[in-house]
C-alpha positions in Angstrom: 8.3 -3.0 -11.7 9.5 -1.8 -15.1 11.1 1.5 -15.9 10.9 3.2 -19.3 12.1 6.4 -20.9 9.2 8.9 -21.6 9.2 7.8 -25.2 8.8 4.1 -24.3 12.3 3.1 -25.0 14.9 1.8 -22.6 12.7 -0.8 -20.9 14.4 -2.3 -17.8 13.5 -4.1 -14.6 13.6 -1.6 -11.7 12.6 -4.1 -9.0 11.3 -7.6 -9.0 9.5 -10.2 -6.8 6.5 -7.9 -6.3 3.2 -9.6 -6.8 0.8 -6.8 -7.5 1.9 -3.2 -6.9 -1.4 -1.5 -7.5 -0.4 1.8 -6.1 2.9 3.4 -6.9 4.0 7.0 -6.1 7.2 9.0 -5.9 7.9 10.8 -2.6 8.1 14.5 -3.8 10.6 15.3 -1.0 13.1 12.5 -1.6 12.4 11.2 -5.1 12.1 7.7 -3.7 9.6 5.3 -5.4 7.0 3.6 -3.1 4.4 1.0 -3.7 1.3 -0.5 -2.1 1.2 -4.2 -2.8 -1.4 -6.9 -2.8 0.2 -10.1 -1.6 -0.7 -13.7 -2.3 -3.9 -15.6 -1.3 -4.5 -19.2 -0.3 -2.5 -19.4 2.9 -5.4 -18.7 5.3 -6.9 -15.7 7.0 -3.7 -14.4 8.6 -1.1 -14.8 5.8 0.3 -13.1 3.8 0.3 -9.4 4.9 -0.2 -6.8 2.1 2.4 -4.0 2.4 3.5 -0.5 1.7 7.2 0.0 1.1 9.8 2.1 -0.6 11.0 0.2 -3.7 14.8 -0.3 -3.9 16.3 -0.1 -7.3 17.4 -3.7 -8.2 15.6 -5.0 -5.1 13.9 -8.4 -4.9 10.8 -8.8 -2.7 10.2 -12.5 -2.8 7.3 -13.3 -5.1 6.4 -16.0 -5.7 8.8 -18.1 -3.6 9.1 -15.9 -0.4 7.3 -13.3 1.6 8.0 -10.9 4.5 11.7 -11.4 4.0 12.9 -15.0 4.0 9.6 -16.8 4.8 9.1 -19.4 2.1 5.7 -20.1 0.6 5.0 -23.7 1.8 3.5 -24.5 -1.6 6.9 -23.8 -3.2 9.0 -25.5 -0.6 12.7 -25.9 -1.5 12.4 -23.9 -4.6 15.2 -21.3 -5.2 16.9 -21.4 -1.8 19.6 -19.2 -3.4 17.1 -16.2 -3.4 16.3 -16.3 0.3 19.1 -14.0 1.3 18.2 -11.4 -1.4 14.6 -10.9 -0.2 13.9 -7.4 1.1 11.5 -7.1 4.0 8.8 -4.4 3.3 8.6 -1.3 5.4 5.0 -1.5 6.6 2.9 -4.6 6.8 -0.9 -4.2 6.7 -3.6 -6.8 7.4 -3.6 -9.8 5.1 -6.1 -9.6 2.2 -6.8 -5.9 2.9 -6.3 -5.3 -0.9 -4.1 -2.3 -0.6 -4.7 -0.2 -3.7 -3.7 3.3 -4.5 -1.5 5.6 -2.4 -0.4 9.3 -2.3 1.9 11.5 -0.4 0.2 14.3 1.5 1.5 17.6 -0.1 -1.3 19.8 1.1 -1.4 22.5 3.8 -4.9 22.0 5.2 -4.3 19.1 7.5 -2.3 19.5 10.7 1.5 20.0 10.2 2.4 16.4 11.4 0.5 15.0 8.3 2.9 16.7 5.9 4.7 14.2 3.7 2.9 11.2 5.1 1.3 8.5 2.9 -2.4 7.9 2.6 -3.3 4.5 1.1 -6.7 3.0 0.2 -7.5 -0.5 1.5 -10.2 -1.9 -0.8 -11.2 -4.7 1.6 -10.9 -8.5 1.8 -13.0 -10.9 -0.1 -11.6 -14.2 1.2 -11.3 -13.9 5.0 -13.7 -15.3 7.5 -13.7 -11.9 9.2 -13.6 -8.9 6.8 -10.6 -6.5 7.0 -9.7 -3.3 5.1 -12.5 -1.1 3.8 -10.6 2.0 4.9 -7.9 4.6 4.1 -4.8 4.4 6.3 -2.1 6.9 7.1 1.5 5.8 7.1 3.6 8.3 9.1 7.0 9.0 7.7 10.1 10.4 9.5 11.4 13.7 8.2 14.0 11.8 6.2 11.2 10.0 4.3 11.6 6.7 6.1 8.6 4.7 7.3 8.1 4.2 11.1 6.9 0.7 10.3 3.4 1.6 11.6 0.1 2.7 10.1 -3.1 4.0 11.5 -6.7 4.0 10.5 -7.6 7.4 8.9 -11.0 7.0 7.2 -13.2 4.2 8.2 -17.0 3.4 8.4 -17.3 1.5 5.1 -18.0 -1.7 6.9 -21.0 -2.0 9.3 -20.7 -3.6 12.8 -22.5 -6.6 11.3 -19.9 -7.0 8.6 -21.9 -5.5 5.7 -20.0 -3.6 3.1 -21.3 -0.4 1.7 -18.1 1.3 0.5 -14.7 0.2 -0.9 -12.0 2.9 -1.2 -9.9 2.8 -4.4 -8.2 6.0 -5.3 -6.7 8.7 -3.1 -5.5 12.2 -4.2 -4.7 15.5 -2.6 -7.0 18.3 -3.8 -5.7 21.8 -4.5 -7.3 23.1 -1.3 -5.4 20.4 0.7 -8.4 18.1 1.3 -8.1 14.4 0.6 -10.2 12.9 -2.2 -11.2 9.2 -2.0 -12.9 7.3 -4.8 -15.2 4.5 -3.7 -16.4 1.9 -6.1 -18.7 0.3 -3.5 -21.0 3.3 -3.2 -19.9 4.9 -6.5 -18.9 8.0 -4.7 -16.0 10.4 -4.3 -15.5 11.5 -0.7 -13.7 14.7 0.3 -12.0 14.6 3.7 -11.4 18.2 5.0 -9.9 19.5 8.2 -11.2 22.6 10.1 -9.1 23.7 13.1 -11.0 24.4 16.3 
């Protein structure tokens, strides 16, 4: 991840070893940078998990030699052993090949109070698994200090039929002025609004 001054000057590496941080966002409460990352393919159905994590300045996350901390990609065995101790383990691991895309922090007031400050992330859906995964929006609960719990939960689903047919693929997520959550979907070419009405 590169950092620049607003005028484009001052280019520097903020963090490295991140394969594909499609979604990046700054926590409005803490000022901490976060990213949702598409990990590597080619190691089977169950490796390597995509992830959502805070990004440490100067941090190294393993790509292409390591993943999930010090696990070495077997295709690059014995390459750069000196980097193993530097690899940061991500905060939240999601299903491999979910294609974690955009993310946002919930800053609205419409949803129940416990959603305040949490992360919503779109999972575009797998293309190379024997059983499809993703095709949803997940919620990543955060502690009040802005730290991840390490868990995530399904929030918006239904884009995949029980027979495995895909009719929607979430891409973008944004909080609307009224506090609802907007989700763009390039599978059905729609923008969905998720609203909450208390009982």
